[in-house]
C-alpha positions in Angstrom: 5.7 25.2 -3.0 6.6 22.7 -5.7 3.8 20.6 -7.2 3.6 17.0 -5.9 2.6 14.6 -8.6 1.3 11.1 -8.2 0.9 8.7 -11.2 -1.7 6.0 -10.4 -2.6 3.0 -12.6 -5.9 1.2 -12.5 -7.5 4.4 -11.2 -10.9 4.1 -12.9 -12.3 2.3 -9.9 -11.5 0.3 -6.8 -8.3 0.8 -4.8 -6.8 3.0 -7.6 -9.7 5.4 -7.6 -9.8 5.5 -3.8 -6.0 6.1 -3.6 -6.1 8.9 -6.3 -8.7 10.7 -4.1 -6.8 10.1 -0.9 -3.6 11.3 -2.5 -5.4 14.4 -3.7 -6.6 15.1 -0.2 -3.0 14.7 0.9 -1.9 17.4 -1.5 -1.0 15.6 -4.7 -2.0 16.4 -8.2 -2.8 13.1 -9.8 -2.2 11.5 -13.2 -5.2 9.2 -13.4 -4.7 6.2 -15.7 -6.6 3.1 -16.7 -8.2 1.5 -19.7 -11.7 2.9 -19.1 -11.9 6.5 -20.3 -15.7 6.9 -20.2 -18.1 4.9 -18.1 -19.9 2.1 -20.0 -16.9 0.9 -22.0 -16.9 -2.9 -22.1 -14.0 -5.3 -21.4 -13.8 -9.0 -20.5 -13.1 -8.9 -16.8 -14.0 -12.5 -16.1 -11.0 -14.2 -14.4 -11.5 -17.6 -15.8 -12.2 -19.2 -19.2 -15.8 -20.1 -18.3 -17.1 -16.7 -19.5 -15.7 -14.5 -22.3 -18.4 -11.9 -22.7 -17.3 -8.3 -22.4 -19.1 -6.2 -19.8 -19.0 -2.7 -18.4 -18.2 -1.8 -14.8 -18.9 1.3 -12.8 -16.2 4.1 -13.0 -13.8 5.7 -15.5 -10.7 7.8 -15.4 -12.8 10.9 -16.2 -15.0 10.3 -13.1 -11.9 9.8 -10.9 -10.3 12.9 -12.3 -13.4 14.9 -11.4 -13.2 13.6 -7.9 -9.6 14.7 -7.6 -10.5 18.2 -8.8 -13.3 18.4 -6.3 -10.5 18.1 -3.6 -8.9 21.2 -5.0 -6.1 19.4 -6.9 -5.4 19.1 -10.6 -5.9 15.8 -12.5 -4.7 14.4 -15.9 -6.9 11.6 -17.1 -4.9 9.4 -19.6 -5.8 6.1 -21.0 -3.2 3.3 -20.2 -3.5 -0.4 -21.0 -1.0 -2.5 -19.2 -0.9 -4.9 -22.2 -0.1 -2.1 -24.6 3.5 -0.7 -24.2 2.7 2.2 -26.6 0.0 3.4 -24.3 2.4 3.2 -21.3 5.0 5.3 -23.2 2.4 7.8 -24.2 1.0 8.2 -20.7 4.3 8.8 -19.1 5.4 11.2 -21.8 2.2 13.2 -21.5 2.5 13.4 -17.8 6.1 14.6 -18.0 5.4 17.0 -20.8 2.5 18.7 -19.0 3.6 18.5 -15.4 7.4 18.1 -15.6 8.0 15.3 -13.1 6.5 12.4 -11.2 7.0 12.2 -7.4 5.1 9.0 -6.7 4.2 6.0 -8.8 1.4 3.8 -7.5 1.5 0.4 -9.4 -2.1 -0.6 -8.6 -3.5 -1.8 -12.0 -3.4 -5.5 -12.9 -4.5 -7.7 -15.8 -8.1 -8.6 -15.5 -9.4 -11.5 -17.6 -9.1 -15.2 -18.3 -6.2 -17.0 -16.6 -6.3 -15.2 -13.2 -8.5 -17.8 -11.5 -8.1 -20.8 -13.8 -6.8 -24.0 -12.2 -3.3 -25.2 -13.0 -4.3 -27.9 -15.6 -6.7 -25.5 -17.4 -3.9 -22.9 -18.1 -2.2 -22.4 -21.4 1.1 -20.8 -22.2 -0.7 -17.9 -23.8 -2.8 -17.2 -20.7 0.1 -17.4 -18.3 2.1 -15.0 -20.4 -0.8 -12.5 -20.6 -1.2 -12.6 -16.8 2.5 -12.0 -16.3 2.6 -9.2 -18.9 -0.2 -7.4 -17.1 0.9 -8.1 -13.5 4.7 -8.0 -13.7 6.3 -7.0 -17.0 4.2 -3.9 -17.5 5.0 -2.7 -14.0 8.7 -3.3 -14.5 8.5 -1.4 -17.8 6.5 1.5 -16.3 8.7 1.8 -13.2 11.9 1.9 -15.3 10.4 4.7 -17.3 9.6 6.8 -14.2 12.7 6.1 -12.1 15.2 8.1 -14.1 13.4 11.4 -13.5 13.1 10.5 -9.8 16.8 9.8 -9.6 17.6 13.0 -11.3 15.6 14.9 -8.7 17.1 12.8 -5.9 13.7 11.6 -4.5 10.8 9.5 -5.4 8.3 7.0 -4.1 7.1 3.7 -5.6 4.2 1.9 -4.0 3.3 -1.5 -5.4 -0.2 -3.0 -4.5 0.6 -6.6 -4.0 -1.4 -9.5 -2.6 -1.1 -12.3 0.0 -1.6 -14.6 -3.0 2.0 -13.8 -3.9 3.5 -15.1 -0.7 1.2 -17.8 0.6 -0.7 -20.9 -0.6 -4.5 -20.6 -0.9 -6.7 -22.3 1.7 -8.4 -24.2 -1.2 -8.6 -24.4 -4.9 -9.9 -21.6 -7.1 -13.7 -21.4 -6.6 -13.4 -22.9 -3.1 -11.8 -20.0 -1.3 -8.6 -19.9 -3.2 -7.0 -18.2 -6.3 -5.4 -19.3 -9.5 -1.8 -20.3 -9.9 -1.0 -17.6 -12.6 -2.3 -14.8 -10.4 -0.4 -16.0 -7.3 2.8 -16.6 -9.3 2.7 -13.2 -11.0 2.0 -11.4 -7.7 4.9 -13.4 -6.2 7.3 -12.1 -8.8 5.9 -8.5 -8.5 6.3 -8.7 -4.7 10.1 -8.8 -5.1 10.4 -5.4 -6.7 10.1 -3.0 -3.7 12.8 -4.6 -1.7 15.2 -4.6 -4.6 14.5 -0.9 -5.3 15.3 -0.1 -1.7 18.5 -2.1 -1.7 19.7 -0.7 -5.1 18.4 2.8 -5.1 17.6 3.7 -1.4 20.8 5.7 -1.0 19.8 7.8 -4.0 16.5 9.0 -2.6 14.1 6.3 -3.8 11.6 4.8 -1.3 9.6 1.7 -2.3 6.9 -0.3 -0.5 4.6 -3.3 -1.0 1.1 -2.5 0.0 -0.9 -5.6 0.8 -4.5 -4.5 0.8 -6.0 -7.8 2.0 -9.3 -8.6 0.5 -11.1 -5.4 -0.5 -14.7 -5.3 -1.7 -14.1 -3.4 -5.0 -16.5 -3.0 -7.9 -14.4 -5.6 -9.8 -14.7 -8.1 -6.9 -18.4 -7.7 -6.8 -18.9 -8.0 -10.6 -16.5 -10.9 -11.1 -17.3 -13.0 -7.9 -20.6 -11.6 -6.7 -21.5 -10.0 -3.4 -21.2 -13.2 -1.5 -18.4 -15.1 -3.1 -16.2 -18.0 -1.8 -13.3 -15.5 -1.5 -15.4 -13.1 0.7 -16.6 -16.0 2.9 -13.1 -17.3 3.3 -11.2 -14.0 3.8 -13.7 -11.3 4.8 -13.1 -7.9 3.3 -12.5 -4.2 4.0 -13.7 -1.0 2.4 -11.6 0.7 -0.3 -10.9 3.7 2.0 -8.6 1.4 4.2 -5.8 0.7 1.7 -6.3 4.1 0.1 -5.7 5.9 3.4 -2.6 3.8 4.2 -1.2 4.6 0.7 -1.6 8.3 1.4 0.0 7.8 4.8 3.1 6.2 3.2 3.3 9.1 0.8 3.2 11.8 3.4 4.1 10.7 6.9 7.7 11.1 8.0 7.6 7.8 9.9 7.2 6.0 6.5 10.8 6.9 5.5 12.2 4.2 7.8 9.7 1.6 6.4 11.1 1.7 2.8 11.4 -1.8 1.4 8.8 -3.3 3.7 5.5 -4.9 3.0 2.7 -3.0 4.7 -0.4 -5.0 5.5 -3.1 -2.3 5.1 -5.9 -3.7 7.2 -4.0 -4.3 10.5 -1.8 -1.2 9.9 -4.9 1.0 9.5 -6.6 -0.6 12.5 -3.6 -0.2 14.8 -3.1 3.4 14.0 -6.8 4.2 13.8 -6.4 5.9 10.4 -10.0 5.5 9.3 -12.5 6.8 11.9 -15.1 4.2 12.7 -13.2 1.3 11.1 -13.1 -1.4 12.1 -16.4 -1.2 13.9 
């Protein structure tokens, strides 16, 4: 049987790590990409200007790659920084050089740092451009690099991890149950990609989806906002396995073919189909 290859961004932790593992369990070899190569590396994850100190978070692409291999699949751990086009080029080129093709692209990684949660009047042009570079332009660039190979093979899947922040107004300002303008605006732009890919390339074998995870209690969420944040109180939260399982379902279930171009809300979708035993309780 031909090797199935998934290319996952932001895979050092959170939804990206969970999805890499779920895809491995579904039979995919996984290209595991993110900034953090070894656990302990420090970056500024704070989503506002109030703190600028670099800090480390749990996880790394090496740890995720080991988890993929434990599932009996192969893994390539490659550093990729969404703000660095050279690293994007290098990651795609290495994946194609070593494994020949990419069947599935999971655009999960986002920019994490100042600007995401700053209020409108606190934003600068530089911050907004950085948020859009990491949340929209990098994803466009990466997807355009991967699609030609998919089109040549006559098949391919693109799954974009989006957010309700991209299609709705927050219940309150940032810090009071809401999110920042730059984050919501960038996710709104990113949200348009999947439908356009379906319209333009669906007849050539390309499937594309928006995956709305809802609020998920990732390591990043806990470090940036705390265990009991205003966002958690306002929106609840689900474990990482929920969106990860739905992503693997979209990648493998024949029913998913007819859903191309749609936005899949992971939490109700998972609950209705009982995809994760014991969840919700």
